[in-house]
C-alpha atoms as one frame of an Amber mdcrd trajectory, in Angstrom:
protein
  -6.125 -78.586 -18.639  -4.727 -75.065 -19.171  -5.568 -72.720 -15.917  -7.509
 -70.174 -17.218  -7.005 -66.332 -15.115  -9.946 -64.327 -15.659  -9.323 -60.892
 -14.546 -11.917 -57.888 -14.633  -9.822 -54.603 -15.971  -7.623 -52.857 -12.987
 -10.181 -50.811 -12.517 -11.002 -47.744 -10.316  -7.347 -46.310 -11.527  -6.774
 -43.921 -14.039  -5.119 -45.558 -17.297  -4.143 -48.838 -18.963  -1.384 -51.483
 -18.056  -0.805 -55.117 -17.571   0.460 -57.705 -15.206   2.528 -60.796 -15.911
   2.631 -63.694 -13.645   5.450 -66.245 -13.673   5.406 -69.922 -12.306   8.201
 -71.770 -11.114   8.764 -75.671 -11.473   6.036 -76.321  -8.769   3.624 -73.960
  -9.747   4.457 -71.226  -7.309   4.657 -67.456  -8.394   8.188 -66.758  -8.879
   8.063 -63.467 -10.532   5.663 -60.908 -11.192   5.669 -57.648 -13.476   3.283
 -54.619 -13.779   4.102 -53.507 -17.164   2.686 -50.021 -18.268   2.147 -50.164
 -22.499   1.029 -46.568 -23.097   2.851 -44.440 -25.327   5.067 -41.852 -23.865
   5.105 -38.122 -25.927   4.339 -35.288 -23.874   8.303 -34.290 -23.092   8.652
 -33.972 -26.846   5.839 -32.467 -28.729   5.814 -29.643 -25.903   9.322 -28.603
 -27.685   9.199 -25.724 -29.818   6.221 -24.228 -27.681   6.704 -20.991 -26.348
   7.373 -21.578 -22.599   4.268 -19.487 -21.020   2.125 -22.135 -22.937   3.178
 -24.849 -20.508   0.892 -24.481 -17.440  -2.370 -24.581 -19.434  -0.660 -26.955
 -21.907   1.006 -30.020 -19.981  -2.170 -30.341 -17.728  -3.907 -31.950 -20.849
  -1.680 -34.840 -19.455  -4.530 -36.088 -17.359  -8.199 -35.130 -16.429  -7.893
 -36.496 -13.113  -5.215 -34.501 -11.555  -4.794 -31.069 -13.948  -4.150 -28.609
 -11.304  -1.189 -30.799  -9.904   0.756 -30.216 -13.686  -0.282 -26.664 -13.748
   1.009 -25.748 -10.689   4.137 -27.543 -11.179   4.623 -26.249 -14.722   3.932
 -22.658 -13.065   6.066 -22.944 -10.305   9.073 -24.060 -13.062   8.623 -20.770
 -15.062   8.364 -18.497 -12.068  12.283 -19.401 -12.014  12.318 -18.828 -15.784
  10.691 -15.215 -15.329  12.829 -14.275 -12.393   9.937 -14.749  -9.354  12.003
 -17.252  -7.471  11.274 -20.842  -6.358   8.332 -20.753  -4.735   8.566 -18.242
  -1.757   9.282 -15.364  -4.232   5.739 -14.542  -5.225   3.101 -11.818  -3.762
   1.275 -13.233  -1.175  -1.689 -13.123  -2.955  -0.421 -15.116  -5.583   1.116
 -17.746  -3.478  -2.105 -18.448  -1.126  -4.370 -18.405  -4.526  -2.199 -21.202
  -5.622  -2.251 -23.193  -2.594  -6.036 -22.786  -2.188  -6.323 -23.949  -5.580
  -4.023 -26.610  -4.704  -5.566 -27.743  -1.331  -9.017 -28.063  -3.351  -7.221
 -30.142  -5.805  -6.083 -32.620  -3.189  -9.670 -32.489  -1.255 -11.324 -33.727
  -4.395  -8.741 -35.940  -5.816  -7.999 -37.924  -2.523 -12.010 -38.066  -1.729
 -12.435 -39.105  -5.264 -10.284 -41.980  -4.466 -11.388 -43.357  -1.355 -15.054
 -43.003  -1.655 -14.910 -43.856  -5.377 -12.554 -46.056  -5.731 -11.328 -47.499
  -2.713 -14.300 -48.262  -0.725 -15.956 -50.842  -2.532 -12.979 -53.142  -1.757
 -13.195 -52.119   2.120 -17.121 -52.015   2.126 -18.045 -55.279   0.356 -15.021
 -57.414   0.617 -11.957 -58.095  -1.931 -13.835 -61.434  -3.342 -17.033 -59.788
  -3.532 -19.182 -59.907  -6.630 -17.704 -57.329  -9.272 -21.171 -56.422 -10.056
 -21.643 -55.086  -6.611 -17.822 -54.174  -5.690 -18.071 -50.645  -7.010 -19.354
 -47.276  -6.604 -22.703 -47.891  -7.691 -23.011 -50.802  -5.227 -21.883 -48.292
  -2.793 -24.615 -45.840  -3.736 -27.204 -48.706  -3.272 -25.901 -50.033   0.243
 -23.992 -46.681   1.620 -26.139 -43.938   0.367 -25.046 -41.675   3.177 -21.324
 -42.272   2.450 -21.646 -42.133  -1.329 -23.325 -38.743  -0.706 -20.801 -37.608
   1.409 -17.811 -38.243  -1.136 -19.843 -36.690  -3.990 -20.182 -33.692  -2.306
 -16.904 -33.527  -0.649 -15.562 -34.011  -4.382 -17.732 -31.257  -5.560 -16.878
 -28.850  -2.958 -13.064 -29.096  -4.027 -13.698 -28.450  -7.518 -15.849 -25.320
  -6.351 -12.487 -24.114  -4.916 -10.506 -24.931  -7.811 -13.184 -23.307 -10.183
 -12.856 -20.450  -8.231  -9.163 -20.196  -8.349  -8.240 -21.376 -11.746 -11.375
 -20.246 -13.644 -12.437 -23.770 -14.302 -12.784 -27.287 -12.642 -10.546 -28.945
 -15.278  -7.475 -27.721 -17.459  -7.893 -24.099 -15.831  -5.572 -20.971 -16.431
  -5.250 -19.438 -12.968  -1.655 -19.848 -12.329   0.612 -18.024 -14.794   4.518
 -17.438 -14.810   5.090 -15.384 -11.489   1.850 -15.692 -10.264  -2.078 -15.803
 -10.542  -4.259 -14.028 -12.961  -7.293 -13.291 -10.376  -8.300 -12.678  -6.998
 -10.930 -14.304  -5.310 -14.030 -12.424  -5.026 -16.010 -11.610  -1.329 -18.736
 -13.286  -2.919 -16.773 -16.438  -3.487 -15.482 -16.503  -0.224 -18.681 -15.757
   1.326 -19.841 -19.062  -0.305 -17.414 -21.434   0.807 -17.241 -20.032   4.269
 -21.084 -19.520   5.030 -22.822 -21.489   2.167 -25.868 -23.571   2.937 -25.122
 -27.200   4.081 -23.379 -29.407   2.845 -21.582 -26.974   0.883 -19.403 -24.683
   3.529 -15.931 -25.339   5.059 -17.227 -26.266   8.630 -19.028 -29.041   7.037
 -16.033 -30.263   5.124 -13.916 -30.639   8.131 -16.472 -32.188   9.827 -17.354
 -34.855   6.816 -12.935 -34.879   7.059 -12.941 -36.051  10.481 -15.391 -38.766
  10.157 -14.270 -39.866   7.022 -10.712 -40.957   9.111 -13.024 -41.904  12.280
 -14.396 -44.487   9.528 -11.406 -46.052   8.473  -9.973 -46.349  11.802 -12.833
 -48.477  12.956 -12.720 -50.345   9.833  -9.040 -50.819  10.586  -9.709 -52.242
  13.828 -12.377 -54.674  12.715  -9.903 -55.493   9.947  -6.494 -55.633  11.008
  -5.259 -58.528   8.984  -6.116 -57.144   5.506  -5.009 -53.521   6.606  -2.087
 -54.613   7.887  -0.649 -57.823   6.636  -2.129 -57.346   2.631   0.915 -55.749
   1.346   3.939 -55.008   3.438   7.953 -54.362   2.303  10.454 -52.233   3.540
  11.044 -48.870   1.144  12.264 -45.683   1.101  10.326 -42.703   1.082  10.395
 -39.310  -0.393   8.809 -35.934  -0.477   9.028 -32.440  -0.173   8.808 -31.004
   3.410   9.028 -27.217   4.645  11.987 -26.193   5.725  11.179 -26.819   9.276
   9.970 -30.283   8.544   6.201 -29.530   8.504   3.954 -31.361   5.769   3.507
 -28.768   2.800   1.889 -30.251  -0.031   2.487 -26.906  -2.241   6.260 -25.662
  -1.786   9.401 -27.373   0.794  12.754 -29.187   0.015  13.455 -32.789  -0.752
  13.792 -35.151   2.129  14.038 -39.268   2.057  14.290 -41.594   4.795  14.899
 -44.955   4.753  12.574 -48.080   5.928  14.102 -47.279   9.445  13.661 -43.603
   9.585  17.021 -42.838   8.759  17.379 -39.648   6.540  18.962 -40.696   3.267
  18.312 -37.341   1.594  18.530 -34.295   3.748  16.559 -31.485   2.901  17.892
 -30.355  -0.521  17.126 -27.697  -2.333  14.983 -29.257  -5.247  16.443 -27.185
  -8.055  19.303 -29.589  -7.759  17.276 -32.892  -8.156  19.550 -34.210 -10.938
  22.192 -34.550  -8.128  20.079 -37.047  -6.583  17.775 -38.782  -8.718  18.275
 -40.573 -11.746  15.785 -42.683 -13.904  16.419 -46.351 -15.431  14.630 -47.861
 -18.568  13.434 -51.161 -18.508  12.527 -52.972 -21.695   9.264 -54.369 -20.562
   7.377 -51.050 -19.712   7.275 -47.720 -21.099   7.382 -45.903 -17.519  10.696
 -45.234 -16.085  12.093 -46.438 -12.639  13.635 -43.542 -10.491  16.101 -44.206
  -7.854  18.608 -42.451  -5.857  21.869 -41.924  -7.259  23.799 -42.286  -4.067
  22.039 -45.865  -3.179  22.070 -47.140  -6.838  19.535 -48.842  -8.964  18.792
 -51.570  -6.919  18.627 -49.963  -3.212  17.599 -46.389  -4.381  14.076 -46.916
  -5.334  11.708 -45.171  -2.959   7.734 -44.417  -2.519   6.066 -41.330  -3.024
   2.465 -40.465  -1.875   0.044 -39.668   1.316   2.231 -42.891   3.099   5.610
 -41.207   2.485   4.603 -37.702   3.244   3.709 -39.071   6.592   6.843 -40.946
   6.926   9.131 -38.305   6.050   7.655 -35.207   7.568   7.951 -33.814  11.065
   4.314 -32.996  11.953   1.363 -31.505  10.110   0.631 -27.617  10.910  -2.881
 -27.774  11.296  -4.470 -29.152  14.510  -7.256 -31.652  13.895  -4.802 -33.502
  11.002  -1.885 -33.356  13.652  -4.123 -35.139  16.319  -4.128 -37.812  13.802
  -0.872 -37.575  12.713   0.310 -38.501  16.191  -1.995 -41.633  16.451  -0.780
 -42.697  12.729   2.804 -42.652  14.150   2.087 -44.306  17.061   1.012 -47.088
  15.738   4.227 -47.729  14.234   6.383 -46.471  17.161   7.356 -43.372  15.096
   9.160 -45.645  12.696   7.764 -45.132   8.987   4.709 -47.262   8.145   5.816
 -49.666   5.423   1.983 -51.093   5.050   0.522 -50.115   1.977  -2.867 -50.554
   3.056  -1.907 -47.712   5.461  -1.713 -45.462   2.256  -5.730 -44.831   2.673
  -4.988 -43.901   6.523  -2.680 -41.311   5.257  -4.596 -40.431   2.352  -7.465
 -39.193   4.837  -5.341 -37.408   7.284  -4.430 -35.347   4.163  -8.012 -34.671
   3.395  -8.342 -33.044   6.823  -5.351 -31.268   6.680  -6.467 -29.540   3.347
  -9.529 -28.919   4.614  -7.927 -27.207   7.505  -5.666 -25.201   5.205  -8.698
 -24.097   3.093 -10.491 -22.502   5.749  -7.065 -20.496   6.748  -6.735 -19.743
   3.266 -10.717 -18.561   2.680 -10.275 -16.000   5.954  -7.014 -14.249   4.762
  -7.534 -11.318   3.014  -4.789 -11.247   0.955  -6.859 -13.582  -1.190  -9.149
 -10.547  -2.179  -6.604  -8.074  -2.676  -3.109  -7.472  -3.824  -0.649  -7.708
  -6.584  -1.022 -10.730  -8.517   2.190 -11.197 -10.480   6.238 -10.854  -9.938
   8.917 -10.659 -12.192  12.583 -10.229 -12.699  15.671 -11.062 -14.721  14.760
 -13.881 -17.443  16.413 -17.534 -16.681  16.675 -19.960 -19.231  16.056 -23.010
 -17.040  13.533 -23.743 -14.366  12.350 -26.657 -12.369   9.014 -26.763 -10.351
   7.939 -29.278  -7.857   4.529 -29.935  -5.805   3.058 -32.676  -3.841   0.413
 -33.839  -6.004  -2.017 -36.056  -4.706  -0.035 -39.420  -5.887   3.131 -38.056
  -4.374   5.765 -35.743  -5.752   5.642 -34.085  -9.135   8.659 -32.805 -11.061
   8.394 -30.356 -13.854  11.748 -29.233 -15.492  12.044 -26.799 -18.918  15.035
 -25.378 -20.622  14.208 -22.556 -22.884  15.999 -20.931 -26.234  16.850 -17.160
 -26.594  13.152 -17.154 -28.268  11.327 -18.141 -25.530  10.689 -21.832 -26.982
  10.763 -24.670 -24.781  13.983 -26.745 -25.873  13.911 -29.437 -23.051  11.220
 -30.655 -20.937  11.474 -33.508 -18.213   8.393 -34.519 -16.122   8.820 -37.444
 -13.492   5.225 -37.691 -12.384   4.015 -39.119  -8.741   3.231 -42.724 -10.425
   6.615 -42.804 -12.275   8.250 -42.381  -8.905   6.039 -45.261  -7.585   6.736
 -47.788 -10.262   9.138 -50.051  -8.183   6.933 -49.967  -4.838   3.545 -50.944
  -7.054   5.766 -53.676  -9.075   6.925 -54.948  -5.011   3.294 -54.795  -4.316
   2.001 -56.529  -6.998   4.800 -59.552  -6.166   4.106 -59.879  -2.364   0.099
 -60.040  -3.148   0.305 -62.566  -6.032   2.786 -64.896  -3.836   0.226 -64.676
  -1.067  -2.806 -65.182  -3.103  -1.677 -67.402  -5.646   1.218 -69.406  -4.667
   0.258 -73.117  -4.243  -3.355 -72.891  -5.486  -5.021 -74.877  -8.194  -7.735
 -72.592  -9.091  -7.668 -68.850  -9.663 -10.350 -67.117  -7.614 -11.997 -63.423
  -8.323 -10.745 -62.670  -4.951  -7.316 -63.538  -6.001  -7.438 -61.834  -9.187
  -9.018 -58.553  -7.691  -5.908 -58.970  -4.550  -3.665 -57.539  -7.546  -5.789
 -54.919  -8.526  -6.223 -53.766  -4.873  -2.286 -53.499  -4.293  -1.818 -51.866
  -7.135  -5.022 -49.407  -6.318  -3.819 -48.288  -2.858  -1.171 -46.149  -4.715
  -4.018 -44.643  -6.204  -2.066 -44.461  -9.758  -2.721 -42.253 -12.614  -0.632
 -44.654 -15.498  -1.880 -42.056 -18.313   0.381 -39.144 -16.730   3.189 -41.732
 -15.960   3.517 -42.374 -19.678   1.911 -39.081 -21.136  -0.937 -41.623 -22.849
  -1.636 -41.691 -26.771  -4.754 -43.649 -27.668  -6.756 -46.085 -25.146  -5.233
 -49.654 -24.485  -6.460 -52.097 -22.192  -5.521 -54.195 -18.916  -4.360 -57.525
 -19.887  -3.228 -59.989 -17.488  -0.706 -63.114 -18.547   0.018 -66.316 -16.555
   3.614 -67.941 -17.440   4.909 -71.684 -16.936   8.334 -72.397 -15.843   9.588
 -72.712 -19.331   7.969 -68.926 -20.170   5.195 -70.310 -22.332   2.217 -68.505
 -22.134  -0.279 -70.453 -20.221  -3.250 -68.542 -20.676  -4.299 -64.594 -21.067
  -6.902 -62.402 -20.564  -7.425 -58.947 -22.074 -10.000 -56.653 -21.027 -11.968
 -54.579 -23.542
């Protein structure tokens, strides 16, 4: 009798893919693969376009994290117009961009935790899918659902005020920014009616971290042991080692905390990072060259950032960071579900940074744009919500883009996501005679912890479902399920 696996779509992620699970002679899980099956094309069809279109054009990759692509492209073009590599802008230009970016971090992280991840935590991995969703959260945990919606709304309003629109804005331009913040906008964010003011956002951010810590105490097995494996970790850090989500130098540490990439200039990233192509996925597999393909892969994102940085330069988030680091005795944290804890600490940091920036008079006045000697190549990196994002452009004498290379956060996390699927599938499916809904969702939870944006990673064209395939020891397809 054929064994049938029915999986709901890998829901509550952005994009589409499939998972294959291969069994050995005893019916145990021998190999798993997360396949990204969407078409990759953005790096080709931007070629020939004027370079100044890139910040607006490339953000069409995604409606979830357009600000990250907008800013990474703008940072690359800062180099091309001679404005430097992140620290050469005017105070107004840099601070307005930072405010935009922290608004994006804030809204994206709250969207992921409250809307996409919390149903698994609140109802359980094996709960009925009809309940295990944001509608279920709204019905059973109304206050938490409202809090998530209002926090995301605040972040989106910050984006609108700095970028011109909530989605696919135009605020960042080569060499700076195209507008100031108005006194009315500033006052609305600082002193607006509850809950849409920055003090309430900070209060709710603290509460969100406390909620996770309380949940963690009651569910240590799920949070600590669900998906654990050693990994390298990579991110930008400020030159003094602080967490900096907008600009910095590249640092990587191994699973024990040893630095394996020591604060290098990201303009030289090609000296250190390469990408492997594998036949079964459109998404590439980046790795550190000096460690090789097998050992050089790494994790990016909230967990990696807290593993690589030395401190967080805002007081409330720093306090939480110290508790986070103490949990692993100062060593890197390799527990996938702790990604949620790290993500919420970054939400708090983003709220504190937004308050600091909103009180800065440079946002209201000052020069907006800097230009210098034209260059023909530029690289821009930023810490997007999901991790380190690379934009690299080369232009010709006619100001046309002739080369574009984008390594997005989810691409950087390709190998760790595959590892997480493998760990969870072996734990949940090995030796089982029946595949339950909880087992299938567990694979989704492993992927979802990384908040993947699969459309960004493949620069998707068209719509494809997520499918799960089960193969026997002879590579015969036992059964399949394809979501519509």
